[in-house]
C-alpha angles and dihedrals in degrees: 000000000000095000092054090048091050090049092050092050092049093048092048090052091052091048091050090053089051091051092049094047090079131016127250123345095356092060091048091049091050090052090050092051092047091049092051091047093050093045090053101039105039099058092045095049091044092054095044097043099036090231126124119259088239093055091048093050092045090053092049092049093046092053099039104121097205136033101247 
């Protein structure tokens, strides 16, 4: 499914940014925390709002004020 593929690519990009934000173990830990957060929040918000996980994540990324 294209939407799932787009979502996976977007999530991986976010995780890569988290890894690169700090070197070594700290960056890896940040990526792990971000992945856990997204895996918990996106399905819940999608269900409650009736919006796809991809659309939610695109909106978050579009409105994120800083590149962290």
